[in-house]
C-alpha positions, 0 to 999 in steps of 0.5 A, a space after each residue: 197449307 191453305 185454310 178455307 172458311 166455309 159453312 159447308 161443315 155445319 150444313 153437313 151436320 144440319 142435313 140430317 138434323 133438320 129432317 127430323 121435324 118433317 119425319 115426325 109430322 109425316 103419317 105416310 111411310 113412303 113420304 117419311 122414307 123418301 125424305 130420309 133418302 133426300 137428307 142422306 143424299 144431301 149430306 153425302 153431296 155436301 161432304 163429297 163437295 169438300 173432298 177435292 179441296 181436302 185432297 188438294 191439301 187444304 183445310 175447311 174451317 167454320 166457327 159457330 160460337 166462341 165459348 171460352 178464350 181459346 175454345 170455340 164450337 168450331 168445325 174443321 175438315 181435314 183428311 182424317 175427318 173427311 175419311 170418316 165423314 165420307 164413310 158414314 155419309 155413304 153408308 147412311 144411304 145404304 143403311 136407310 135402304 136396308 132399314 126399310 126392308 128390315 123394319 117393314 119385313 118384320 113389321 117393327 113398331 115405332 118406325 118413325 121414331 126409329 128413322 128420326 133418331 137414326 138421322 140425329 145419330 148421323 148428325 152427331 157422327 158428322 159433328 164428331 168427324 168435323 170437330 176442330 177441338 176437344 170441346 166440340 168433339 165432346 159435345 157431339 160425342 155426348 149427343 150421339 150417346 143420348 140419341 142412340 139410346 132409344 135405338 138400343 132400347 127400341 124393343 122396350 122389353 126388360 132385356 132392352 131396358 137393361 141393355 140400355 142402362 148398361 149402354 148409358 152407364 158405360 158410354 156416358 159414365 166414362 165420358 163424364 168421369 174421365 173425359 170431362 176432367 181430362 179436358 179441364 186439365 188440358 185447358 188449364 195446362 195449355 189454354 186451348 183445346 184446339 187439335 194440332 198437327 203435333 198436339 197441344 200438350 207437348 212440354 206442358 207438364 210432367 210425364 206422370 201427369 201426361 200418363 194419367 191424361 192418356 189413360 183418362 182419354 183413352 178409356 174415357 171414350 168408351 165407344 171405342 170398346 177397349 177392354 175392359 170397358 167393352 161389355 156395353 157393346 154385346 149388350 147393345 145387340 138387343 137392338 134391331 139389326 140396322 141399329 147394330 149395323 149403325 153401332 158397328 160400322 157407321 157411327 157409335 164405335 167408329 166415333 169412339 175409335 175416331 175420338 181416340 185417334 184425335 186424342 193421340 194425334 191432335 192432343 198429344 201428338 205422335 212425337 210427344 208420345 214417342 218422347 214419353 215412351 207411351 207407345 208400349 202401353 197403347 200397343 199392349 192395351 190394343 193387343 189384349 183387346 184384339 186377342 181376347 175379343 177374338 177368343 171370345 168370338 170363337 165361343 159365340 153361337 148367337 151371330 150378332 154377339 159373335 159379330 159384336 166381339 169381332 168388332 171389339 177386336 177389329 176396332 183395336 187394330 185402328 188404335 194399334 196402328 196409330 200406337 205403332 207411331 210408324 208411318 205405314 202403321 198409322 196409314 194401316 190403322 186409319 185406312 182400317 176405319 173404312 175397310 172394316 166399316 164396309 166389311 162389318 156392315 155387310 156381315 150385319 146386313 146378312 145377319 138381319 136378312 137371315 132374321 127377316 127370311 127365317 127368324 133364326 139368330 143362332 149359328 147352330 141353326 143355320 146349317 145349309 142356309 147357303 142353299 136357300 139364301 146363296 146371295 146373302 151367304 156369298 156376301 157374308 163370305 166376301 165380307 168375312 174375307 175382308 175382316 180376316 184380311 184376305 184378298 181380294 177384299 179391302 181389309 187385306 190392304 189395311 192389315 198389310 200396312 199394319 204389318 208393314 208398320 209393325 216391321 217399320 217400328 221393329 215391333 215383331 210381337 205386334 206382327 205376331 198379334 196381327 197374324 195370329 188374330 187373323 187366324 182367329 178371325 178365320 176360325 170363327 167366320 169360315 166354319 159358318 160359311 162352310 156349314 152354310 154351303 157344304 153339308 149333306 142334304 139331310 143336314 139342311 135345317 130349312 124348308 124348301 120354301 125359304 128364300 132370300 130376304 126382300 130386295 130392300 134387304 138384299 141389294 144393300 148387302 150385295 152393294 157393300 160386299 162389292 165395294 169391299 172387293 172394289 176397295 182391294 183394287 181401288 182403295 181411293 180416296 180412302 188411301 190418299 186421305 190416310 196418307 195425307 193424315 200421316 204426312 201432316 203428322 210426320 211432316 213428310 
């Protein structure tokens, strides 16, 4: 494999970081938002410029500083990091447009601070995506935790402060208590923290110690919202809807599950996990989270809380795919990072558009909304199909490969979990769509004057819904990148 040394990974991280002084010094909202678009476009351009080399089988590396022997703050762009960075940089552009419509539509306070911390969050996300080792990933993971705290507590009321404390307790508390000791043990065993094609821990210690390390790293990255370390996520729904979209589709939770994937593939390695027979443990943890999260979502009336528990369940599809240790299962799990991102961000955009246009947040208050906001609810329907795993949306492809992977691994119970959870997804999404469009005229809860949200809210959700459909017919380059990841792991 060709290794290319380039400063581009660092530039991709800095593209959104360096814009913050400009945003803070700007008094004009139009100038502030224009610079945010410039930074988003620059980040996407830098990331996209590295795509041809990665698709060609190369890796791009850049070392910023040597910290310890065998450990540096170092960037490496491979297929897995590229997939994640491509999703996040694409959706930052869309979310920026949506944020303008939402924040202006509701006349939110501290909009400059909001855009600054949003930009910092995307820098941290890109840093995680391009981390070459566990230390670099950990540093950017922690950076993301702290820069998203002001976004979660944006409204500055008692509920926001309480949710913010819970957010930091779970996210930062677990990383310090679990991940940091695990890193020290890993370094003492192997003398390195560098991610490898088949990990770096094979043959370094006994099975019980490896089991302890797996638990520490699996639950230490609590942004993945694996149960029982999940309750920070519904609590964080007090944040503005664009922040919720950031949490669920672009950055925070995807950083968590991406970190778990790096641990499973780059620290332990799939062959080592197979030899230790750790796959059943990973599958049980993921399956419980999928099913319990889906059941809890069924009981929610607040739309954002329903979407939060849906996200908790959907993230564990990604963990489950890699836990299967089969080629097709891993492709499905990795591909689900992209497919879920476009579907779920659409759903949150729709929830925010409804809040801007009507002020309503509870599902029970949305009967007949499809007659007043048909475009928004049509997009909601399309995104729901993607999350359920139905054609013609991209979510069908990732779930199809997950099911094929369960058969490839001879895991029929997992096939049942996947099928049953999709039925549960339909059970909590389809009634919303049905009551939105198919109700008697006297049941409509909205005045005739209610109409679609402003264009800055409407256009992004239509675009992401259309992309979810396009990905069903043309799942590139995400499918190719997922395949390259698995080929690198398995050597086939």
